[in-house]
N, C-alpha and C positions, 0 to 999 in steps of 0.2 A: 504494500500500500504506500502511496505517496501522501505526504502531508501538505495540505493547502494553507495551513495557518500554524504559526508558532505563537503560543501564548506564554508570556513571561510573567511570573510573579515579580515583585519589585524588591522588597527588603530581603536581603540574603541571596538574591538571584542576580539582580543588576547592581544594586547598592549594597556594599558590605556594611550594612547599618544595624544588624541585629545586636551586636555587642554594644554599640553606642546607645541604641534605643532602650535596651533592657537593663543596661547598667544604670542609666538615668531613672528608669522606672523603679528599679530596686532601691536606689538612693532616696527617691521621693517618697515611696511607700514606707520606708524605714523612718523617715522624718515625721510622718503622720501617725506613727505608732504601730506600724505593721512591719516588723523586721523581715526583710526579704533579701536573699542573696541573688547574685547574678544568675546562678544556675537555676534557682527557683523561678525567677522571672522568665527565663528562657523556656522552662518546662511548662509554665502556666499560661503565659501570655503571648508567646511568639506566634505570629501568623494570624492573630485575631484582631478584629476591630476594637476600638475603645468601647463601643456599645456592648460588645461581648465580654470584654475584660472587666468592666465595672461591676457586674453582679458577682463575679468571682472574687474581686477585691472586697466587696462588701460582705460576702459570706465569711471570708477570713477575718475581716476587720470587726465584724459583729455590729456594725452600725453603717449609716449612709456614708459614702465616700464624700469628703469635703468638695464643694463645688470648684474651688480653684485648682484642684489636682490636674485635671486635663489641660487647662490653660497653662499651668506652670510646666508640666511635662512637655507640651508642645513647644513652648518658648525655649526651654533648655535644649531640646533636641535640635531645633532650628539654629540656635546660636552656635552650638558645637559643630553641627553639620556644615555650616557656612565655611569653616576653615579646616575641618578634620575629615569629612566624609570622603571615602574613596569608593571606586567601583570594585565589584568582585573581579578578581584577576581573570582576564580573558573575555569579560562580558562585552566590553565596548567593541573590540575587534570582531567578536562573534556576531553581534547585532548588525554591524556594518557589512559583514561579509556574506551573510546568508541571502538567498534569493527568494525564500518563501515570504509570503505576507506575514506580518507580525503585529502583535498588540501587547499591551500590558493589562493585567487583571489583578489588582492588588487590594488588600484590606485597608491600605493607607489612603488618606485623603489626597486629592489632586495636587494641592499646593506643596505637600511634602515630596511627592514624586517629581514635580516640576523643578524643585530646588536641586535635586540630584542630577536629573537629566541635563540641566543647564550647566552644572558644575563639571559633568563628565564630557560636555561638548556633544551630546547626542541630539540630533535634530528630530523633528516630527517624522521625517522619512525613516530615520534609523529606528525609532522606537515604535512607530505606529500609533493608533488611537490608544487612549488611556481610559480604562474602566475601573471605577473605584467602588468597593463595597460600602464605602461611607456615604455614597450618594445614589448609586444606581440600582441597588437591590435592598430588599427588606431583611433578608437573611444572609449572614456572612458565611465564610468557610467555617466548618467543613461541608456546608450545604453547597450544592452545585450551581446555585442561582447566578452567581457572578460570571462563571465560565459560560453558562448557557446564554446569558445576556450578551456576552461578547461574541459568540459565534452567530447568534441571531442577527446582531447588528452588522457583523462582517459578511453575512450571507454564506456561511460555511457549515457543512454538516459536522456535528460533533465528532464523528468517527474519523474525520479527516483532519482533526486538530491534535496537536501535541502540546502538552503543558509542561513547562519547566518550573519545578517547585522545590523549595528547601524545607518546608515544614510539614509535619504529619497531617495537620488540618488541611493544608493546601493540596496535598496528595489525595486525601480522602475526597475532597471536592472535585478534583479532576476525574478521579475514578467514577464517582457518582454521576458525573456529567457524560460518561461514556467515551472519554478521551484517552489517548495514550499519554502516560505520565512518566516523565524523566525526573527522578529524584536527584537533585543536585547537591553535592557535598563539597562545595568550593569556598564557602564563606568563612570568615574568621570565627564564627560562632560554633562551627561544627566540632562536636566532641566525639570521643570514642563511642561507638555504638550507634551513631546517628544514621549511618547507611542502613543498618539493620532495622532501625525504627521506621525509616521511610519505606523500606521493603515491606515491613509488617503492615503499614498503612495502605499498601496496595500498589506502590510504584511498579510500573512495568519494566523500567530500566533504572540503573543507577549510574551516575557520572560523577567522578571525583574532580573533574575540571572541565573546561569548555571544549578542549580538544576531544575528550571522550564523548561529550554531548554531540559534537559535530559528527563523529563517527556513527553514533546511534541514528542520527537523522539521515545520514547518507545511506546507511543500510536500509532504512525505512523507505527511502525514495526508489529503491530498485524494485522492479516488478517481481512478485513471488512466482515461482515456477508453477 
């Protein structure tokens, strides 16, 4: 089967931002009385929208999350990202070098995605349309809604789309959408056992870098006997 569309997650797939985001999340939650380590933040919140993180935080906190938390976390992330954010190794060249149509489907809001794309020098043609679970769908990952919204908008059959994801929830969403899923283990947040976690979530393929992802796509483009 050939793939007509490559759908990229953003955090941990294009932007090497998961450590930055979750370190700041852990710091802020600790400040409000919910001691949280980086590894806990990665395990609990990675790949989710704030809308889906908030009830998890409140369940652990035992009370409503203070209103300023989201605003403060967003501010800290944007401030640090403006000077520190880097792309996942190989992501920029990969996006510029592929011939398939592409788009981004992320749990993050559009302004956060735009910040990184601009910083990495990726044009609209390089990245394709951006779909955000923060504004385009009611249910975030691991539900398939965002990926299905993306293929409907792009006019592509789900079975002809391949998703590149780094989080278990994202992998589950791609599988539920009926798409081929590459579990990417190339970001700075990847720990021992991450590949096995993505495989258990349903990833069809695993790639430890973008060269491996390219080989998977190139094999997929060849007609089956």
